[in-house]
Backbone bond lengths (Angstrom), bond angles and torsions (degrees), N, CA, C in turn:
res aa  C-N    CA-C-N  psi(-1)  N-CA   C-N-CA  omega(-1)  CA-C   N-CA-C  phi
1 M - - - 1.477 - - 1.519 109.07 -
2 P 1.317 115.34 134.49 1.506 119.39 -179.77 1.502 112.26 -68.95
3 A 1.287 115.03 158.50 1.482 121.19 177.26 1.586 106.97 -73.05
4 R 1.327 115.12 153.28 1.478 120.00 174.25 1.510 107.17 -58.19
5 G 1.347 115.82 135.89 1.455 121.71 176.44 1.576 111.07 87.01
6 H 1.273 120.47 -9.93 1.430 122.30 176.66 1.533 109.67 -67.11
7 G 1.258 118.56 151.50 1.496 122.62 -177.17 1.555 113.36 -60.35
8 T 1.367 117.12 -23.65 1.448 117.68 179.48 1.519 111.84 -100.04
9 A 1.339 117.57 1.38 1.461 120.11 179.13 1.543 110.22 -77.45
10 P 1.335 117.01 143.68 1.449 120.61 176.70 1.543 107.75 -67.54
11 S 1.321 115.22 154.52 1.474 117.35 176.10 1.543 106.34 -144.82
12 F 1.319 112.70 158.60 1.452 121.51 -179.66 1.524 110.55 -142.23
13 N 1.309 116.61 128.03 1.463 123.50 176.64 1.535 106.20 -101.64
14 P 1.292 120.90 113.62 1.460 121.88 -177.14 1.530 113.89 -62.12
15 S 1.307 118.56 -17.34 1.439 120.54 177.35 1.531 112.72 -83.18
16 E 1.346 116.20 -2.23 1.461 123.10 175.22 1.538 110.59 -124.27
17 P 1.349 114.81 71.09 1.466 119.75 -172.19 1.508 114.17 -61.95
18 R 1.318 118.51 -24.32 1.497 122.55 -179.13 1.520 109.92 -64.29
19 E 1.368 116.35 -21.86 1.467 121.36 -177.88 1.502 113.95 -85.43
20 L 1.370 117.81 -6.07 1.464 121.19 -178.23 1.525 112.34 -58.88
21 P 1.338 118.87 -48.11 1.475 118.10 179.11 1.521 113.11 -56.52
22 R 1.362 116.90 -35.13 1.466 120.81 178.72 1.513 109.99 -67.74
23 Y 1.375 116.09 -37.24 1.449 120.32 177.80 1.504 108.57 -57.93
24 F 1.361 117.08 -50.57 1.457 120.00 -178.07 1.530 112.66 -65.79
25 T 1.326 119.19 -32.65 1.447 122.50 177.68 1.531 109.79 -64.64
26 E 1.333 115.31 -44.17 1.469 119.12 178.35 1.516 112.01 -65.95
27 L 1.347 114.52 -39.26 1.454 119.52 179.70 1.547 109.08 -64.42
28 E 1.298 117.84 -45.43 1.443 121.54 -178.34 1.537 111.73 -67.08
29 F 1.345 118.04 -31.39 1.455 119.76 173.50 1.531 110.15 -63.16
30 L 1.319 116.73 -41.90 1.467 121.48 176.49 1.516 112.88 -63.35
31 F 1.357 114.70 -41.28 1.501 118.93 175.35 1.523 109.00 -54.87
32 A 1.290 115.39 -51.70 1.463 119.75 -175.55 1.548 112.67 -61.58
33 S 1.353 114.42 -44.22 1.465 118.00 -177.99 1.528 112.52 -74.84
34 S 1.349 117.91 -18.86 1.436 121.85 -179.88 1.538 112.46 -102.37
35 G 1.346 118.45 -3.04 1.429 121.65 177.56 1.520 113.25 75.17
36 V 1.336 117.64 26.06 1.468 121.87 177.34 1.516 107.49 -84.56
37 T 1.366 115.25 118.44 1.490 119.45 179.75 1.525 112.61 -124.03
38 D 1.344 119.24 -15.77 1.440 121.12 -175.42 1.521 109.74 -78.05
39 D 1.344 116.14 129.78 1.454 122.75 -178.00 1.556 112.25 -56.72
40 A 1.317 116.81 -43.70 1.473 120.92 -177.10 1.523 109.35 -65.59
41 E 1.331 119.28 -39.69 1.420 123.48 177.44 1.510 111.33 -66.28
42 K 1.316 116.74 -41.86 1.468 121.24 177.65 1.546 111.15 -58.15
43 K 1.326 115.30 -46.05 1.477 119.41 -178.86 1.490 109.92 -65.76
44 A 1.359 119.98 -41.85 1.445 123.64 178.95 1.523 110.56 -61.99
45 L 1.309 116.94 -42.68 1.432 119.75 177.98 1.518 113.50 -70.43
46 G 1.315 116.43 -31.37 1.469 121.40 175.88 1.500 112.85 -64.10
47 I 1.307 115.25 -29.25 1.474 121.41 -179.42 1.510 111.41 -87.06
48 C 1.328 118.94 -29.24 1.474 120.25 -174.25 1.512 112.97 -70.26
49 Y 1.352 118.71 -16.84 1.501 119.49 -176.96 1.512 113.01 -95.57
50 V 1.308 119.35 1.13 1.447 121.65 -178.42 1.538 110.40 -107.79
51 D 1.296 116.50 166.46 1.481 119.82 -178.31 1.535 109.26 -69.38
52 Y 1.324 113.16 168.27 1.511 119.17 -171.77 1.538 111.41 -59.98
53 N 1.324 118.10 -48.70 1.484 119.34 -177.22 1.522 112.37 -62.27
54 T 1.317 116.35 -40.64 1.477 121.33 176.02 1.488 110.57 -63.69
55 S 1.318 119.22 -44.76 1.427 120.54 178.73 1.521 114.68 -61.61
56 E 1.333 114.75 -37.52 1.452 118.38 176.31 1.511 112.47 -64.44
57 Q 1.308 114.53 -39.54 1.513 117.41 177.12 1.481 111.53 -68.10
58 W 1.332 119.60 -41.82 1.448 120.90 179.05 1.507 112.75 -67.67
59 L 1.322 116.29 -33.26 1.519 121.65 175.81 1.495 110.89 -63.93
60 S 1.324 118.47 -32.56 1.449 120.81 -175.69 1.534 113.65 -79.50
61 I 1.289 119.24 -7.65 1.487 122.62 178.67 1.529 107.38 -69.10
62 S 1.346 116.19 132.11 1.425 119.08 -177.97 1.564 113.73 -58.27
63 E 1.331 116.83 -28.41 1.453 120.50 -179.87 1.505 112.27 -73.11
64 Y 1.328 118.94 -7.33 1.487 121.40 174.43 1.496 111.73 -71.45
65 Q 1.332 117.69 -24.79 1.423 119.88 -176.77 1.550 110.89 -56.76
66 P 1.293 120.08 149.50 1.487 120.12 -175.14 1.514 112.16 -58.87
67 Y 1.338 115.65 143.93 1.482 121.57 175.33 1.492 109.23 -63.14
68 D 1.323 115.81 132.51 1.476 119.69 -179.87 1.528 109.96 -110.74
69 D 1.341 115.10 112.13 1.490 119.09 -178.03 1.510 111.68 -62.83
70 S 1.347 116.83 -27.04 1.461 118.18 -179.19 1.517 112.11 -76.12
71 Q 1.323 117.65 -15.93 1.450 122.21 176.55 1.521 109.65 -129.31
72 P 1.379 115.92 69.92 1.452 117.36 -174.05 1.541 115.68 -66.67
73 A 1.293 118.53 -11.84 1.441 121.85 177.92 1.550 112.96 -73.44
74 L 1.349 116.11 -18.40 1.472 120.55 -178.67 1.536 107.56 -76.21
75 P 1.353 116.51 135.72 1.446 121.41 -173.79 1.580 112.63 -83.66
76 Y 1.298 115.98 63.30 1.477 117.55 -176.22 1.514 112.77 -108.86
77 S 1.289 118.81 19.48 1.454 121.02 178.29 1.579 109.35 -78.00
78 Y 1.259 115.87 164.10 1.480 121.82 178.10 1.545 109.50 -60.16
79 D 1.315 120.71 -42.60 1.435 122.50 -179.69 1.526 111.78 -63.69
80 N 1.307 118.17 -39.95 1.507 120.08 176.01 1.490 111.88 -67.55
81 W 1.355 116.59 -39.32 1.466 118.82 176.75 1.540 110.53 -63.49
82 K 1.309 117.80 -42.59 1.480 122.14 178.19 1.534 108.67 -58.57
83 R 1.319 118.06 -47.28 1.463 119.15 179.60 1.512 110.03 -61.88
84 A 1.309 120.05 -37.99 1.436 122.23 179.30 1.563 111.10 -66.15
85 V 1.339 116.16 -38.06 1.473 120.10 178.41 1.556 107.30 -67.78
86 I 1.279 120.53 -47.12 1.448 122.76 -179.67 1.543 111.39 -59.00
87 S 1.332 115.56 -34.75 1.479 118.52 179.07 1.523 113.49 -66.26
88 L 1.373 118.49 -16.80 1.435 120.47 179.98 1.530 111.42 -79.51
89 Y 1.323 118.45 -9.08 1.456 121.82 -173.48 1.559 110.96 -120.98
90 P 1.284 119.44 95.68 1.435 119.88 174.16 1.555 112.28 -53.96
91 G 1.289 116.18 130.96 1.464 119.45 -177.45 1.509 113.42 95.83
92 A 1.348 118.05 -9.54 1.462 119.37 179.80 1.534 111.50 -86.01
93 D 1.285 117.44 -22.91 1.483 122.92 178.72 1.501 107.15 -77.15
94 A 1.311 115.82 135.84 1.501 119.79 -178.59 1.509 112.22 -59.63
95 T 1.300 117.91 -27.06 1.491 118.06 179.98 1.510 113.41 -76.29
96 T 1.343 116.74 -15.07 1.487 119.44 178.60 1.520 109.45 -118.74
97 K 1.337 118.15 27.96 1.456 120.75 -175.68 1.548 112.08 -61.07
98 Y 1.326 117.13 -39.55 1.483 121.06 179.37 1.541 106.55 -131.36
99 S 1.346 111.58 150.34 1.458 117.33 176.34 1.538 106.77 -116.98
100 M 1.342 116.32 170.32 1.475 119.59 173.44 1.519 111.91 -62.60
101 A 1.357 116.30 -29.73 1.464 120.90 177.15 1.533 108.65 -64.80
102 D 1.343 116.23 -41.03 1.486 118.65 176.27 1.481 111.68 -60.08
103 L 1.344 117.08 -44.78 1.450 120.52 -178.45 1.565 110.00 -64.95
104 D 1.336 117.39 -41.01 1.457 120.33 179.36 1.522 110.22 -62.90
105 R 1.330 117.47 -40.29 1.501 122.54 179.15 1.524 109.91 -65.22
106 I 1.305 117.11 -44.18 1.454 121.51 178.57 1.498 111.96 -62.47
107 M 1.355 116.56 -44.26 1.436 120.71 -179.63 1.557 111.06 -65.50
108 G 1.304 115.17 -37.68 1.487 119.10 179.90 1.568 108.81 -64.88
109 K 1.287 117.43 -40.90 1.442 122.11 178.63 1.556 109.62 -66.07
110 A 1.334 115.68 -41.62 1.459 121.14 -179.15 1.544 110.35 -61.91
111 A 1.287 115.03 -41.29 1.508 120.83 -178.80 1.535 110.67 -62.35
112 R 1.330 117.47 -30.21 1.452 121.17 -177.51 1.568 113.85 -91.39
113 T 1.355 114.75 0.13 1.485 118.98 -176.49 1.556 108.63 -81.67
114 D 1.279 115.22 128.64 1.498 120.57 -178.53 1.536 106.61 -97.09
115 I 1.339 115.08 106.50 1.440 121.90 179.86 1.528 109.73 -107.76
116 K 1.341 117.93 119.34 1.465 120.44 -174.78 1.557 112.85 -116.64
117 T 1.336 116.50 -20.90 1.473 118.29 179.35 1.501 111.04 -125.11
118 I 1.297 114.19 164.69 1.474 121.45 175.72 1.514 110.62 -63.11
119 G 1.306 117.11 -36.44 1.433 120.90 178.26 1.551 113.04 -64.07
120 Q 1.371 114.65 -40.11 1.479 118.03 177.21 1.523 110.43 -68.66
121 F 1.339 115.78 -36.02 1.476 119.70 175.62 1.512 110.60 -61.95
122 A 1.302 116.86 -45.09 1.505 122.21 -178.54 1.536 109.12 -62.61
123 D 1.343 117.65 -46.19 1.434 120.35 176.36 1.517 112.23 -61.06
124 Y 1.318 116.61 -45.16 1.473 120.36 178.77 1.562 109.50 -59.57
125 H 1.319 115.46 -48.71 1.451 121.54 -177.32 1.527 112.75 -57.10
126 R 1.349 115.05 -43.98 1.451 122.36 -177.62 1.542 111.40 -68.58
127 N 1.299 116.53 -35.60 1.511 121.70 -172.17 1.531 111.33 -102.33
128 H 1.313 118.61 2.18 1.453 120.69 -175.00 1.548 110.23 -81.88
129 P 1.340 115.60 118.89 1.506 117.81 179.29 1.510 116.20 -77.15
130 G 1.349 117.79 -6.59 1.465 120.92 -174.72 1.494 113.35 -59.62
131 Q 1.344 117.49 -41.90 1.471 120.69 -179.81 1.524 110.58 -63.28
132 T 1.337 115.24 -41.15 1.485 117.60 -178.99 1.508 109.51 -66.15
133 A 1.344 118.96 -41.79 1.444 122.62 176.98 1.523 110.04 -61.22
134 A 1.312 116.70 -46.42 1.458 119.04 -179.06 1.522 113.18 -65.36
135 N 1.319 116.23 -38.58 1.450 118.02 176.28 1.495 113.43 -66.13
136 T 1.378 116.33 -38.61 1.469 120.14 175.28 1.510 111.38 -63.59
137 L 1.333 115.72 -48.23 1.481 121.04 -177.07 1.512 111.64 -65.36
138 S 1.338 116.99 -35.84 1.479 120.09 -178.22 1.523 111.12 -66.04
139 G 1.302 118.42 -23.96 1.471 123.05 173.16 1.490 113.41 -79.28
140 N 1.312 117.52 -8.68 1.460 123.43 -178.77 1.516 109.83 -67.46
141 T 1.338 116.91 143.22 1.439 119.22 -175.65 1.541 113.63 -83.36
142 R 1.338 118.24 -12.14 1.432 121.15 -179.70 1.578 109.05 -75.32
143 P 1.327 118.17 118.90 1.471 119.14 -174.93 1.511 116.87 -53.62
144 E 1.341 116.38 -41.39 1.467 117.32 -175.44 1.527 109.70 -70.77
145 T 1.320 119.54 -32.17 1.463 122.00 175.97 1.500 109.88 -70.64
146 R 1.320 119.48 -46.36 1.436 123.11 -179.69 1.501 110.61 -58.65
147 N 1.349 118.37 -48.03 1.447 120.76 -178.38 1.546 113.70 -61.47
148 S 1.368 116.57 -41.35 1.408 119.28 -179.97 1.572 111.48 -66.99
149 A 1.314 116.32 -40.26 1.479 121.26 178.39 1.521 109.12 -64.57
150 L 1.316 117.93 -42.05 1.479 119.73 -179.26 1.502 111.07 -65.45
151 A 1.319 116.34 -32.28 1.481 118.79 178.27 1.501 110.57 -65.16
152 F 1.351 117.61 -34.68 1.459 122.56 175.96 1.507 111.67 -64.75
153 E 1.325 117.98 -38.48 1.465 123.11 -175.33 1.559 109.76 -69.54
154 D 1.259 120.74 -25.20 1.497 122.75 -176.62 1.462 110.51 -68.62
């Protein structure tokens, strides 16, 4: 496992909660490549790569406590701790990646974009987050959200 701050170490910026799943994906890749299998060690390593305030918050989660084999019903595994951490950050869960407010904001910005050449259109199309938001929202199970996102896709 790389040292904290090393170029190959995972990092997480708490002001960018949508990047939290990527942080855990990178962390779990390192666990697999380093042979880390113990839940307590995974949680300790998960905390060592974040800033001090974030680590203190993640340490205070009840699921951080060591897994107890004598009480397997207690949710102290790494996976349960990870879910508890993700729940602290609105927008970090894949099911809440985009909201209708995000789509409205994106569409408002798109309406104000002045595109005059095919090159500008190509750049805009490649970098436009609206389709990603619409695709994400169209998979949402709430009917009103799904219908609004589908209307954008047309």
